[in-house]
C-alpha positions in Angstrom: 68.9 -26.5 61.7 70.9 -29.2 60.0 70.3 -33.0 60.2 72.7 -35.0 62.3 75.0 -37.4 60.4 72.9 -40.5 61.4 69.7 -38.8 60.1 71.0 -37.9 56.7 69.7 -40.1 53.9 68.5 -40.2 50.3 65.7 -42.4 49.1 64.6 -42.5 45.4 61.5 -44.6 44.7 59.5 -45.4 41.6 55.7 -45.7 41.7 54.6 -48.0 38.9 51.0 -46.9 39.2 51.7 -43.3 38.6 54.9 -43.8 36.6 56.7 -41.2 38.7 59.9 -41.1 40.6 59.8 -39.7 44.2 62.9 -38.4 45.9 63.4 -37.7 49.6 66.8 -36.4 50.8 68.1 -35.0 54.0 71.7 -35.2 52.7 72.6 -31.6 51.6 74.7 -32.4 48.5 72.1 -34.7 47.1 69.3 -32.2 47.9 71.1 -29.5 46.0 72.0 -31.8 43.1 68.3 -32.9 42.6 66.6 -29.6 43.4 66.3 -28.6 39.8 64.7 -31.9 38.9 61.8 -31.5 41.3 58.2 -31.1 40.1 56.3 -28.0 41.4 54.9 -28.5 44.8 57.8 -30.3 46.3 58.8 -29.7 49.9 62.1 -28.0 50.6 63.9 -27.1 53.8 66.7 -24.6 54.3 69.1 -23.7 57.0 69.0 -20.2 58.6 71.6 -19.0 56.2 69.6 -20.2 53.1 71.4 -23.5 52.3 69.1 -26.2 51.0 69.3 -29.3 53.3 66.1 -31.3 52.5 63.9 -32.1 49.6 60.8 -34.2 49.3 58.8 -34.6 46.1 58.3 -36.1 42.7 60.7 -35.6 39.8 59.5 -33.6 36.8 58.3 -35.6 33.8 61.3 -34.5 31.7 63.7 -36.1 34.1 64.3 -39.9 34.3 66.5 -42.3 36.1 68.2 -45.5 35.1 69.3 -48.0 37.6 72.3 -50.1 36.7 74.3 -52.5 38.7 77.9 -51.4 39.4 80.5 -53.4 37.6 83.0 -55.2 39.7 86.4 -55.3 38.0 89.3 -57.6 38.7 92.7 -56.1 39.4 93.8 -57.1 35.9 90.7 -55.4 34.3 91.3 -52.3 36.5 94.9 -52.1 35.2 93.8 -52.5 31.6 91.2 -49.8 32.0 93.7 -47.5 33.7 96.1 -48.0 30.8 93.4 -47.3 28.3 92.4 -44.1 30.1 96.0 -42.9 30.2 96.4 -43.5 26.5 93.2 -41.6 25.7 94.3 -38.7 28.0 97.7 -38.6 26.2 96.0 -38.5 22.8 93.6 -35.8 23.9 96.6 -33.7 25.2 98.5 -34.3 22.0 95.5 -33.1 20.0 95.1 -30.0 22.2 98.8 -29.1 21.7 98.5 -29.4 17.9 95.5 -27.2 17.9 97.3 -24.7 20.1 100.2 -24.7 17.6 97.9 -24.0 14.7 96.2 -21.2 16.6 99.6 -19.6 17.4 100.9 -20.1 13.8 97.9 -18.2 12.4 98.0 -15.5 15.1 94.7 -16.4 16.8 96.1 -17.1 20.2 
């Protein structure tokens, strides 16, 4: 059984009294993403072919979440950020090429 599209959801709640995060998800990709973070005793549900489709439980103590507000960029800020990213990618590619040249020169590649 799989959940219908209108039934799929993910809810993550923090209980201040216990200091624990609780996660419930019937959205398959989220369930699979958070499965390894679940504390023992969490409830899981699978399809007939073994695909995880639901989790319900607390997160382990060694996992934590931070909640941040998503930044809204203006078009100008978005263009500046895109330019900065393109420059960083070009620099990274340039560095990789120079390392490859050195490896070839010294017969390690």
